[in-house]
C-alpha positions as CSV (number, residue, x, y, z in Angstrom):
1,M,14.8,-9.9,82.5
2,N,15.9,-7.8,79.7
3,T,19.0,-6.1,81.4
4,C,22.2,-8.2,82.0
5,R,23.4,-8.1,85.6
6,V,25.7,-10.3,87.2
7,R,27.5,-10.4,90.4
8,F,30.9,-11.7,92.0
9,A,30.4,-12.4,95.6
10,P,33.2,-13.6,97.4
11,S,33.6,-14.2,101.2
12,P,36.6,-12.3,102.8
13,T,37.3,-15.3,104.9
14,G,40.7,-16.3,103.2
15,I,42.8,-16.0,100.3
16,M,41.8,-15.0,96.8
17,H,42.3,-18.1,95.0
18,I,42.2,-19.2,91.3
19,G,38.9,-20.5,91.6
20,N,37.6,-17.3,92.6
21,V,39.3,-15.4,89.7
22,R,37.9,-17.5,87.4
23,T,34.4,-16.9,88.8
24,A,35.1,-13.1,88.7
25,L,36.4,-13.6,85.2
26,L,33.6,-15.4,83.6
27,N,31.1,-13.0,85.0
28,Y,33.0,-10.1,83.9
29,L,33.0,-11.5,80.4
30,F,29.5,-12.5,80.5
31,A,28.6,-8.7,81.3
32,L,30.9,-7.5,78.7
33,K,29.7,-9.8,75.9
34,N,26.0,-8.6,77.0
35,K,26.8,-4.9,77.6
36,G,25.5,-5.7,81.2
37,T,26.9,-4.7,84.6
38,F,29.2,-6.1,86.7
39,I,28.5,-6.3,90.4
40,L,30.8,-6.7,93.4
41,R,29.2,-8.1,96.7
42,V,31.3,-9.0,99.7
43,E,29.6,-11.8,101.7
44,D,31.0,-10.8,105.0
45,T,28.5,-12.2,107.5
46,D,30.6,-14.6,108.9
47,Q,32.2,-12.0,111.1
48,D,34.5,-14.4,112.9
49,R,36.3,-15.6,110.1
50,N,36.8,-12.4,108.0
51,I,39.9,-10.9,107.0
52,D,40.7,-7.3,105.6
53,P,38.7,-7.2,102.2
54,Q,40.7,-4.4,101.1
55,V,43.5,-7.0,100.8
56,S,41.8,-10.0,99.6
57,I,39.4,-8.6,97.1
58,F,39.6,-5.0,96.1
59,N,43.5,-4.8,95.5
60,H,43.2,-8.1,93.6
61,L,40.5,-7.0,91.3
62,T,42.3,-3.8,90.7
63,W,45.5,-5.8,89.8
64,L,43.6,-7.8,87.2
65,D,41.8,-5.0,85.9
66,L,38.5,-6.6,86.4
67,N,36.6,-3.2,87.2
68,Y,33.3,-3.4,88.6
69,Q,30.6,-1.1,87.7
70,E,28.7,-1.4,91.1
71,G,30.1,-2.3,94.6
72,P,31.8,-1.2,97.6
73,I,33.7,2.1,97.1
74,V,32.1,2.9,93.7
75,G,28.7,2.5,95.1
76,G,25.6,1.9,92.9
77,S,21.7,1.9,93.2
78,F,21.2,-1.3,95.1
79,G,23.6,-1.0,97.9
80,P,24.8,-1.6,100.7
81,Y,27.0,-4.0,98.8
82,F,28.4,-5.7,102.2
83,Q,26.1,-8.3,103.4
84,S,27.0,-7.2,107.1
85,Q,25.1,-3.9,106.3
86,R,22.2,-5.3,104.7
87,H,20.5,-6.8,108.2
88,E,17.2,-4.5,107.6
89,I,16.6,-5.8,104.0
90,Y,16.8,-9.4,105.1
91,Q,14.5,-8.7,107.9
92,K,11.9,-7.2,105.7
93,H,11.9,-10.2,103.5
94,L,11.7,-12.7,106.5
95,V,8.7,-10.7,107.5
96,Q,7.0,-11.3,104.1
97,L,7.6,-15.0,104.2
98,Q,6.1,-15.1,107.5
99,E,2.9,-13.2,106.3
100,L,2.9,-15.9,103.5
101,Q,3.4,-18.7,106.2
102,S,6.2,-20.1,104.1
103,V,8.6,-20.3,107.3
104,Y,8.2,-21.6,110.8
105,R,10.1,-21.5,114.2
106,C,12.6,-24.2,114.7
107,F,13.1,-24.8,118.4
108,C,15.5,-28.0,118.2
109,T,18.7,-27.8,119.6
110,Q,22.0,-28.6,117.8
111,E,22.3,-31.5,119.9
112,Q,19.0,-33.0,119.0
113,L,19.2,-32.3,115.3
114,E,22.7,-34.1,115.5
115,I,21.0,-37.4,117.3
116,K,18.0,-37.3,114.5
117,R,20.8,-37.2,111.6
118,N,22.9,-40.0,113.0
119,R,20.0,-42.3,113.6
120,Q,18.9,-41.3,109.9
121,I,22.3,-42.5,108.7
122,A,22.3,-45.6,110.7
123,L,19.0,-46.4,109.0
124,K,20.5,-45.7,105.6
125,N,18.0,-43.0,105.1
126,P,19.0,-39.6,104.0
127,P,19.5,-37.2,106.6
128,R,16.8,-34.8,106.3
129,Y,14.9,-32.7,109.1
130,D,11.8,-34.5,110.0
131,K,9.6,-31.4,110.5
132,T,9.4,-31.9,114.2
133,C,8.4,-28.3,114.9
134,T,5.6,-28.0,112.2
135,K,3.7,-30.2,114.6
136,L,3.5,-27.8,117.4
137,S,0.5,-26.2,118.4
138,A,-0.2,-22.6,118.9
139,T,-0.3,-23.1,122.5
140,D,3.2,-25.1,122.5
141,I,5.0,-22.2,120.3
142,A,3.6,-19.7,122.8
143,A,5.0,-21.4,125.9
144,K,8.4,-21.9,124.2
145,L,8.5,-18.4,123.3
146,E,7.2,-17.3,126.8
147,S,10.3,-19.4,128.3
148,Q,12.6,-17.7,126.0
149,T,13.7,-21.2,124.3
150,P,16.1,-20.3,121.3
151,F,14.6,-20.9,117.9
152,F,15.8,-20.1,114.2
153,W,13.5,-19.8,111.1
154,R,13.1,-22.7,108.7
155,M,11.8,-22.3,105.3
156,K,8.9,-24.9,104.2
157,I,9.7,-27.0,101.2
158,D,6.4,-28.4,99.6
159,E,7.4,-32.0,99.0
160,T,4.8,-32.2,96.2
161,Q,6.6,-29.7,93.9
162,T,9.1,-29.8,91.4
163,I,11.6,-26.9,90.7
164,S,12.8,-26.4,87.2
165,F,15.4,-23.9,86.0
166,K,17.9,-22.9,83.1
167,D,21.6,-23.6,83.3
168,L,23.9,-22.4,80.3
169,G,25.9,-25.6,80.8
170,H,23.4,-28.2,81.8
171,G,20.3,-27.0,79.9
172,T,16.9,-27.3,81.9
173,L,17.4,-28.6,85.1
174,N,14.5,-30.4,87.1
175,F,14.5,-31.3,90.8
176,D,11.8,-33.0,92.9
177,L,11.4,-31.3,96.1
178,K,10.7,-34.5,97.8
179,N,14.5,-35.1,98.0
180,F,15.2,-31.9,99.9
181,S,14.8,-30.8,103.4
182,D,13.2,-27.6,105.1
183,F,16.3,-25.5,105.6
184,A,17.6,-22.9,107.9
185,I,17.2,-19.1,106.9
186,T,18.1,-17.7,110.1
187,R,20.4,-18.5,113.0
188,T,19.3,-18.6,116.9
189,D,21.0,-15.1,117.4
190,G,19.0,-13.8,114.6
191,S,21.3,-13.5,112.2
192,F,21.0,-14.7,108.5
193,T,22.3,-17.9,107.0
194,F,24.3,-17.8,103.5
195,M,21.4,-19.6,101.8
196,F,18.9,-16.6,102.6
197,A,21.1,-13.7,102.4
198,N,22.6,-14.8,99.3
199,C,19.2,-15.1,97.7
200,I,17.5,-12.1,99.0
201,D,20.6,-10.0,97.5
202,D,20.2,-11.7,94.2
203,I,16.6,-10.7,94.2
204,T,17.0,-7.0,95.5
205,M,19.9,-6.3,93.2
206,Q,18.1,-7.7,90.3
207,I,20.6,-10.3,89.2
208,S,19.6,-11.5,85.9
209,H,22.2,-14.4,85.7
210,I,24.0,-16.1,88.2
211,L,27.5,-18.0,87.2
212,R,29.1,-19.8,90.3
213,G,30.9,-22.9,90.9
214,E,29.1,-26.4,90.2
215,D,29.5,-27.0,94.1
216,H,26.6,-24.2,94.7
217,L,24.4,-26.5,92.7
218,T,22.6,-28.0,95.9
219,N,22.0,-24.4,97.1
220,T,20.3,-23.3,94.2
221,V,17.2,-25.4,94.7
222,G,16.5,-23.8,98.1
223,Q,17.3,-20.4,97.1
224,L,14.6,-20.7,94.2
225,T,12.1,-22.2,96.6
226,I,12.5,-18.8,98.2
227,M,12.3,-16.7,95.1
228,R,9.1,-18.9,94.0
229,A,7.5,-17.9,97.6
230,L,8.2,-14.1,96.9
231,N,6.8,-14.3,93.5
232,H,10.1,-13.2,92.0
233,Q,11.4,-14.5,88.5
234,F,14.1,-17.0,88.3
235,P,17.5,-15.8,87.1
236,T,19.6,-18.0,84.4
237,F,22.4,-19.8,86.2
238,W,25.7,-21.2,85.0
239,H,27.2,-23.8,87.2
240,L,30.7,-23.4,86.4
241,P,33.0,-26.6,86.5
242,I,35.1,-27.0,89.4
243,L,39.0,-26.3,89.0
244,C,41.0,-29.5,89.9
245,N,44.6,-30.3,89.6
246,V,46.4,-32.4,87.1
247,T,45.6,-35.9,88.9
248,G,41.8,-34.9,88.8
249,K,41.5,-34.0,92.6
250,K,39.8,-30.7,93.5
251,L,42.3,-27.7,94.0
252,S,43.8,-27.0,97.4
253,K,46.3,-24.6,99.2
254,R,48.9,-27.4,98.7
255,D,48.7,-27.2,95.2
256,Q,50.9,-24.7,93.1
257,G,49.5,-21.8,91.8
258,F,46.3,-22.1,94.2
259,S,46.8,-18.3,95.3
260,L,46.5,-15.5,93.4
261,E,48.9,-13.5,95.6
262,D,51.7,-16.5,95.3
263,L,51.0,-16.3,91.4
264,K,51.6,-12.4,91.5
265,N,54.9,-12.9,93.7
266,E,56.2,-15.7,91.2
267,G,55.8,-13.0,88.5
268,F,52.7,-13.9,86.4
269,L,51.1,-11.2,84.7
270,P,47.4,-10.3,85.3
271,Q,46.8,-10.7,81.7
272,A,48.2,-13.9,81.3
273,I,46.3,-15.6,84.5
274,L,43.1,-14.2,82.9
275,N,43.8,-15.4,79.5
276,Y,44.7,-19.1,80.7
277,L,41.7,-19.2,82.9
278,G,39.7,-18.1,80.2
279,I,40.6,-20.6,77.9
280,I,40.8,-23.7,79.7
281,G,37.8,-26.2,79.4
282,G,37.1,-24.5,76.0
283,S,38.2,-24.7,72.2
284,F,39.6,-21.5,71.0
285,E,41.5,-21.1,67.3
286,K,43.8,-18.7,69.1
287,E,45.0,-19.3,72.4
288,I,46.7,-15.7,73.4
289,L,43.6,-13.4,73.9
290,T,43.0,-10.2,75.6
291,I,39.9,-9.5,77.7
292,E,37.9,-8.1,75.0
293,E,38.9,-11.0,72.4
294,L,37.9,-13.6,75.3
295,A,34.4,-11.9,75.4
296,Q,33.8,-12.2,71.7
297,A,35.3,-15.7,71.3
298,Y,32.9,-17.0,74.3
299,N,29.4,-18.6,73.1
300,F,27.4,-18.5,76.4
301,D,24.9,-20.3,74.4
302,N,26.9,-23.4,74.2
303,M,28.9,-23.9,77.2
304,H,30.9,-26.7,78.7
305,T,28.9,-29.4,80.7
306,A,32.0,-31.1,82.6
307,S,31.8,-31.2,86.1
308,Q,35.4,-30.3,86.4
309,I,38.3,-28.7,84.4
310,K,42.1,-29.6,85.0
311,Y,44.1,-26.6,86.1
312,D,47.7,-27.0,84.8
313,V,50.4,-24.3,86.1
314,E,52.8,-25.4,83.3
315,K,50.2,-24.5,80.5
316,M,49.8,-21.2,82.4
317,K,53.5,-20.4,82.5
318,W,53.3,-21.2,78.5
319,V,50.6,-18.3,78.1
320,N,52.6,-16.1,80.4
321,H,55.7,-16.6,78.6
322,K,53.8,-15.5,75.6
323,W,52.6,-12.4,76.9
324,I,56.0,-11.4,78.5
325,A,57.5,-11.7,74.9
326,Q,55.0,-9.2,73.4
327,T,55.1,-6.7,76.4
328,P,56.8,-3.4,75.2
329,I,60.4,-3.2,76.8
330,H,59.6,0.1,78.6
331,E,56.7,-1.6,80.6
332,L,58.7,-5.0,81.1
333,V,61.5,-2.8,82.7
334,Q,59.0,-1.5,85.3
335,L,57.4,-5.1,85.8
336,C,61.0,-6.4,86.5
337,K,62.4,-4.0,88.7
338,P,60.5,-5.4,92.0
339,F,61.9,-8.8,91.4
340,L,65.3,-7.5,90.5
341,A,65.4,-5.3,93.6
342,Q,64.6,-8.4,95.8
343,H,68.2,-9.7,95.0
344,Y,70.5,-7.0,93.9
345,D,71.0,-3.0,94.3
346,I,69.5,-1.3,91.4
347,T,69.0,2.1,92.7
348,E,71.6,3.6,90.4
349,L,70.8,1.3,87.5
350,L,69.1,3.7,84.6
351,D,66.1,2.3,83.0
352,E,68.0,2.8,79.7
353,K,70.6,0.4,81.0
354,L,67.9,-2.0,82.5
355,A,66.1,-1.9,78.8
356,I,69.2,-3.3,77.1
357,L,69.7,-6.2,79.8
358,I,66.1,-7.1,79.9
359,G,65.6,-6.9,76.2
360,S,68.5,-9.4,75.9
361,V,66.7,-12.3,77.8
362,Q,63.1,-11.2,77.2
363,T,62.3,-14.2,75.0
364,D,63.8,-16.5,77.8
365,I,61.5,-15.1,80.6
366,V,58.8,-17.5,81.5
367,I,57.7,-15.8,84.9
368,L,59.2,-12.4,86.0
369,Q,61.3,-13.8,88.7
370,D,63.2,-15.5,85.9
371,V,65.0,-12.3,85.4
372,C,67.0,-12.4,88.3
373,T,68.6,-15.8,87.2
374,L,68.9,-14.5,83.5
375,L,70.8,-11.2,84.5
376,A,72.9,-12.6,87.5
377,F,75.8,-12.1,85.3
378,Y,75.6,-8.2,85.4
379,F,75.5,-7.9,89.4
380,V,78.0,-11.1,90.0
381,K,80.8,-12.0,88.0
382,P,80.3,-15.4,87.1
383,T,82.8,-18.4,87.6
384,I,83.7,-20.3,84.6
385,T,84.7,-23.9,84.3
386,Q,86.5,-25.7,82.0
387,D,83.9,-27.9,81.5
388,Q,81.6,-24.8,80.3
389,I,84.3,-23.6,78.1
390,D,84.4,-27.2,76.2
391,A,80.7,-27.4,75.9
392,A,80.8,-24.1,74.2
393,I,83.7,-24.8,72.2
394,A,84.6,-28.4,71.3
395,D,88.4,-27.9,70.4
396,Q,90.2,-26.9,73.5
397,S,93.1,-25.7,71.4
398,T,90.7,-23.1,69.9
399,S,89.4,-21.9,73.2
400,Q,93.1,-21.6,74.5
401,S,94.0,-19.6,71.4
402,I,91.1,-17.2,71.9
403,A,92.3,-16.6,75.5
404,K,95.7,-15.9,74.4
405,I,94.8,-13.3,71.8
406,L,92.3,-11.5,74.2
407,K,95.3,-11.2,76.8
408,D,97.5,-10.1,74.2
409,H,95.4,-6.8,73.6
410,A,94.5,-6.1,77.2
411,D,96.5,-2.9,77.1
412,E,94.2,-1.3,74.3
413,S,92.9,2.1,75.7
414,N,89.2,1.5,74.7
415,F,86.8,-1.0,73.9
416,T,86.6,-0.7,70.2
417,D,90.3,-0.9,69.4
418,F,90.6,-3.9,71.8
419,F,87.6,-5.9,70.5
420,N,88.5,-5.1,66.7
421,A,92.1,-5.9,67.0
422,A,91.4,-9.2,68.8
423,K,88.7,-10.3,66.4
424,K,91.2,-9.6,63.4
425,D,93.8,-11.7,65.0
426,A,91.4,-14.6,65.5
427,V,90.4,-14.5,61.7
428,T,94.2,-14.4,61.1
429,Q,94.6,-17.6,62.8
430,G,91.6,-19.1,61.2
431,I,89.2,-19.3,64.3
432,A,85.7,-19.3,63.5
433,L,84.0,-16.2,64.6
434,K,81.1,-18.0,66.1
435,D,83.5,-19.8,68.5
436,F,85.4,-16.1,68.9
437,F,82.0,-14.8,70.0
438,A,80.8,-17.6,72.2
439,Y,84.0,-17.7,74.1
440,V,83.7,-14.0,75.0
441,R,80.2,-14.1,75.8
442,L,80.7,-17.3,78.1
443,M,83.2,-15.3,80.1
444,I,81.2,-12.1,80.5
445,T,77.9,-13.6,81.1
446,G,78.4,-17.4,81.9
447,S,76.5,-18.2,78.6
448,P,77.8,-18.5,75.2
449,K,74.7,-16.9,73.8
450,G,72.7,-13.7,74.8
451,L,73.5,-10.2,74.4
452,G,75.6,-8.5,71.6
453,I,79.3,-7.7,72.7
454,A,78.7,-4.2,72.2
455,E,75.7,-4.2,74.3
456,L,77.5,-5.9,77.0
457,E,80.1,-3.3,77.0
458,K,77.7,-0.6,77.1
459,C,76.1,-2.2,80.4
460,L,79.4,-3.4,82.1
461,G,81.9,-1.0,81.0
462,F,85.4,-1.6,79.5
463,E,87.4,-2.3,82.6
464,E,84.7,-4.7,84.0
465,I,84.6,-6.6,80.3
466,K,88.6,-6.9,80.4
467,Q,88.6,-8.2,84.0
468,R,86.1,-11.0,83.1
469,I,87.9,-12.3,79.6
470,C,91.5,-11.5,80.2
471,K,92.0,-13.1,83.3
């Protein structure tokens, strides 16, 4: 296959988690690097567990700016792109396998299979199907069909053969088929299993490279037996290391940062999430990278072979902090607005004033929701304790002198006259201007550092400033 075609094939049966995002990202980067096609395919055959894919998949990919060239909504030449709409395609390939005598009917019930499985485990043997139904005569099969005994189709595994395929992370992998069992490709209701549908989709959509989690490695052998039977060229694989938490355990819903929606709601930027997921498990000279830079930095001919990679939310926060710090202020204002609106009434707050406020704390924002705490002083008058004053200005007599100076000039008619007169008196009395400014900021904002005094006056107004520092 000369054309690069990759696919992201999620199931809409749960939340979009960080492992899904990394799989989508690496497929996207691979297509970008190789001038290929990035395809979205929705594996929605488990109708009992499906949730609305519009929420779980499309909206999240749009938010992440991982735009697919083929798939639902945008279309393409290899659709439909929902598995639930591809039954006829699967049926056609099942008929081909029947004609090739590569499959057979299995009439065993789940109860019978469970008994066999438990017996094998008790004997310390690998739990594999014992090929009972391959021994049925044509007469036996006809009788069972006549009596409408439920059955499903199994794929024949030739135990004398081996399967070899190329994996970008592991090199050439070889598997002895004597260690594998004939597997189901349909259910008794006539629907098709994940193993079969996934494989037929990859064949008919002409997928050249399959990038998916290490946990799918055992599926690969079975799917390649189907491809071999249908005389289809094997794609190249990359079985991605599984993400685990900092303790080394596989990520679960209980781990912080597992859900993409949770990360979005906390205020992680999509660029930062993708940047972090792109660099973990690798070595990069520069760590803050755009999608295009990530694609260029990846060497897909020399990939990581670890079975798992640690996912560290604290490191992702650092990456997010860097992205926020370099975000243009007019963009950051729009990003922060929804978070501020959850806590404060900002309906009458102009973007110009927000830009001053947010710009003053931009380098302190780690995740967007931090802006609510950092700018709380604007919406809620801070209560200042003597301990806070003493922590900012070591000499208590100095802070008391500053307080008196400010009160002495409270009758000034405008901010410029008030502040210049107070500052002049402070200098005359030998008070260090750093202490003077620290005290004024502390009384206005609750912190001795931050916005310039003139900017604070622009945001809060002279009367509010006086109320806070001349009390």
